[in-house]
N, C-alpha and C positions, 0 to 999 in steps of 0.2 A: 293504327296510330291513335284512334279514339278509344280503342279498348285499353291501351297502356295508360292513358290519362285517367280513365275511370278507375283502374286498379290503384293508381298512386293516390288519388283523392280518398279512396276507401281506407287505405293504410294510414293516412294522416289523421283521418277522423277517429280511427281506432286508438291511435297513440294519444290523441288529446283526451279521449274518453277515459283511458287508463290513468292519465295524469290527474284528471278531475276526481275520479273515484279514489285514488290514493290520497289526494289532499283531503277529501271528505273523511276517509277512514282515520287519517291522522288527527283531524279535528275531533272526531268522535272519541278517540283514545285519550285526548287531552281533557283534563278536568279544569273547568273555568269557574271563576267567582260568579255567583248568581246575581251580583249587583254590577260590578265593573267589567266582568268578563275577562279579567286578567288570568293568566295561567297560574294554577295553584301548585305549590311545591310543598315539600315536607316541612319547610321552615315557616311558611306563612298560611297554611291551610287550617280552617276551622270547620268541623263537622257537627251539625246540630242533631238532637234526638229525632227530629223528623227527617233525617237523611238529606239535608240540604248542605251544600258546601259554599263557603265564603272565604275571601281573604281576611286576614286578621284586621287589617285597617278598616274595611267596610263593616265587619261584624261588630267590632267594639264601638265604632262610631254610631252604628244603628242602636246598639244596646244602651247607649246613653239616652236615646229618645224613647225606646219602648222595650218591654221584656218579651216581645213576640218575635216569631220568625219573619224576616223581611219578605219571604215568598208566600208562605201559607198562613201566616199570622197565628201559628201555634204558640201557646204560652209556654215559656220555659219554667215558670214557677206556679205551684198550686198551693192553696191554703186549705187546711183541714182543722176543724174544731177539735181540741183535745178533750178526750173523754176521761174525766177524773173519777167517774163512778166505779169503773172496773179496776182501779189501782188499789193494790194491797198496801196501804199506808204503813202498816206495821213492818212489813218486809222492806219497804223502801226506806223507812226510818232507820231500821237496823243496818241496812246497806250503807246509808249515808253516815251513820255512826262509825261503821268500820272504816270507811274512807277517811273520815275525820280523824279517827284514831291513828291510822297509818300516816296521814299527813303530819299530825302532831308529833308522833314518834320520830318520823324522818326529820322534821324541823329541829327537834331536841338533839337528835344525833348529830346533825350538821352543826348546830350551835356548839355542842360539846367538842366536836373535832376542831371547829374554828378556834375555840378558846384554847384548846391544847396547842394548836399550831401557833397562835400568838404568844402563848407562854413559852413554847420552845424557842421561838424566834428571839424573845427577850432574853432567855437564858443563854442562847448562843451568842447574842450580842454582848451580854455581860461577860461571858467566858472569853470571847475574843478580846474585849477590853482588858480583862484580867491577864490574859496571855501576853498582850502587848506591853502592859506595865511590867510584868515579870521578865519579859525578854529584855526590856531596857535595864531592869535591875541586874539581871544576869550578865548583860554586856558590860555594865559598869563594874561589877565584881570581877569579871574576867580581866578587864583592863587593869583593875587594881592589883589582881594577882600577878599579871604580867609585869607591871611596874615593880611590885614587891620582889618578884623572882629576879628581875634584872638588877635591882639594888643588892639583893642577897648574893647574886653571882659576882657582882662587882666587888663586894666586900670580901667574899670568899677568896677571890683571886688576889685582892689587895693584901689581906692578912696572911695568905700563904706566902707571898713574896716578901712581905715586910717584916713579919713577926715569927715565921717558922722556917726551919731548914728547907732549902731548895734542893730538889732532886733533879737528876738528868731527865726524868720523865716529865717534870714540870716544864722544863725548857722545850722538850719535844712537843708537848701539847700546846705550848704557846705558838710555836712556829707552824704546826700542822692544824688542819681543820676537821679532823675526824674524831675529836674527843670533847674539848671544852667549848663553852659558848663564847660569843664575842664579848659579852659583858665581863666574863671571867678574865679574858685576855686583857681587856682594858684595865681592869682592876689590878691584874698581875703586873702590867707594865708600870702603872702608877706606884704600886707598892715597891717594886724593884727600884725605881728611880729614887723614891724616898729613902730606901734602905741604904743604897750605895751613893746617893747624891750625884748620880751620873746616868746618862742615857746609854748604858752599855748595850742594851738590847737593840738599839737603833743604829749605833755607830760602829759596832764591832761584829766580826765574823768568827766562825769556829766555836760557837757557843755549845753545840750539842756533840756529844761523843758519837763518832761514826758507828760504833758498835750498836748504839741504841737505834739509830736509823735503820741499819741492816737487820737488826733483830726484829723490829716491828714489821718490816716488810715480809720477813719470813713467817712471822706469826699470822699476818693477814692471809698469806698464801695457804698456810695450814688450816685456817678457819674456813677457807673456800674450797679446800680439797675434800674429795668425797670421803676418804677415810682419814681425815686429819683430826682436828680437835673440835669440840662442841662450842656453841655460842657461850654457854655458861663458863666454860674453861677459858675462853678468849677474854671475856669480861673480867675474869678473876685475876688473870696474870698480866694483862696488857700494861697496867700502870705501876707495876712493881718490878724493879730491876732484878732482884734475886729470884722471884717467882718466874719471870720471863726467861731468865737464864736457865733455870732448872727445867722448865718446860721444853725449851729448844734442845737442851742436852739429851733429852729422851727421844725426840722425834727426828733429830738430824744425825747424819754420820759424823765421825770425828773430823774428817776433812771439811765438810760443810760448816761445822761449828767453828773450826779454826779460821775459816775464811771470813767469818763475821768480824774478826779483829784486824784484818789486813789493812783496812783504810785508817787505822788508828795512828799510823806513822807514815809520813811522806818524806821524800828526799828532795831537798832544795836544789837549785841550779848549781850551787857551789859544792854539792856533794854531802852537805850536812843533813842530818835528820831532824825532822820537826814532829813533835808529838801532838796529836789532835785528840787522842782518846786513850783508853787503857790498852797497853800493849799485851799481846797474848802471853808473853813470857811472864809478865807481872801477874796476870790473871792466873796462870797455871801455878805459879809459886804460892799465890795467895790461897788457893783452894786445895793445895796439896794433892795434885794428880787426880782431881775430880773436875767435873764441869759444872760445879755448883757454887754460887756465891750465897752465903747465908745471911748477909747483912745488906741493908739498903745503902745505896751510894748517894751521898749528898755532895753539893758543890758550894764552894765559897769563892769570892772574888777579891783580889787584892791589887792595889795599884803600885806599879814600879815607878817611882819618881824619877829615877835616872833615865830609864828608857821611855818614860812618859806613855806607858801603855798598861793594859790590864792583864792579869793572869787568872786563870781558873784553876782552883785547887780542889780536886775530888777528895772526899774523906768518908769515913764511916764511924759509927758509934759502937764501941765494944760493950761487952756485958757489964763492965764497971761504969758505963755511961761516960766514957772518956772519948774525946774526939781524936781519931787516928787518921792522919793524912797519908794518902798513897805516895809512893816514891816516884811521882812524876807530876808535872804541871803543864798547863796548856796556855801558851801565849796567844792572846786574842789578836786577830788581824784587824787593824784600823781601816774602816771603809771610807771615812771622810775625815777632814781636818777638824779636830776638836780642841777646845781650850784646855789648858793644863789643869789637871785635877788637884783639888785641895784635899789631900788625904787626912789632914788633921781635923778639918771640919767634918769629914766623913766618919771618923772614929767617934767624934762627939755625938753625931746623929745616931749612929748605930748603938751607942751605949744607951741613949735615951729610949730607943726603940725596944731593946731587949729588956729594959727595966719596966716597960709598960705592957707586958704580955697579958697579965691578969686584967688590966683595964680593957684591952682589946677584946678578950673573950667575953667579958661582961657586956661590952658594947654590942657584940654580935647577938648575944642572948636577948638584950633589951630590944634590939631591932626586930628580931623574930617575933617576940611576944607582942610588941606594939602593933605590928602588922597583922597578927592573928586576931587581936582584939578589934581592929578596924573592920575585918571581914565579918 
């Protein structure tokens, strides 16, 4: 029983001894500040030339009081008298001159580059101001050109309807949006109203020959077709009735070509026929067994006082400059109730219009010239 207690006490003493030794070893491995004995780390440790370690707080606090080590009093600074006798003043002077020359040349180069930079900045600023002014000027001129173009387009449409013969193509371009500008259309409507003293374009239907509508649709398909017609050809023939007819007669079969005229005559509910465009029989007799019209087709409008409605009369001008009306007329369909037309006043207005064609042309020329001078 006593032997067991003795062995237990020995084991306890050995364990305590090991713990103490381990604690001592850990303290030996730790580096402590020589003043405050705090553990030193990588972030706060200061090592002196005399191999003493301090924390940064203690070291710099002591350094304000003395330039010696806090433990061994070793001085951190030493003073030595400069020996000027062994110095080669000529070599030193030459070296200093070289350094001075390098410094001066560097200073001059930097000054030159700085001046160039400032000059470029000023030139860029002036150029930006110049560009801004010119952009404003260009914008003003562009706006002026747009206004002038709008005015010229309006007058072109106005004079075309008011002072020159009207073609089926003009009526087609007025209704559709694939050719003329809106300014031209507004001018055409205004000139048309002035010429006939009536709002025919607004109040009546059946203005365009169905053949023209069908033909333009076919022409558009030919232009988009892979082996159809070129863009140049399309632009050349689209606004000329006889050129359009000649072009289609070459690219369509006979049945396809005849089909273009089929909507020119419709049958009313009472069985009577109503002509809306050139019948194929009339076309065939006009061109004498060919599919080609050699003259441009124009249209005129007359008012029937008894029926109180308008008629469209297609015509062409022969080689003797005579007006030749075709053997059919198109009765326009009234869309809304309109006041009775004063045909006598219309004749007086048209007489005045036709007598002023030279004035109109001169007015167009003056407008163009004045606008060019403004630009």
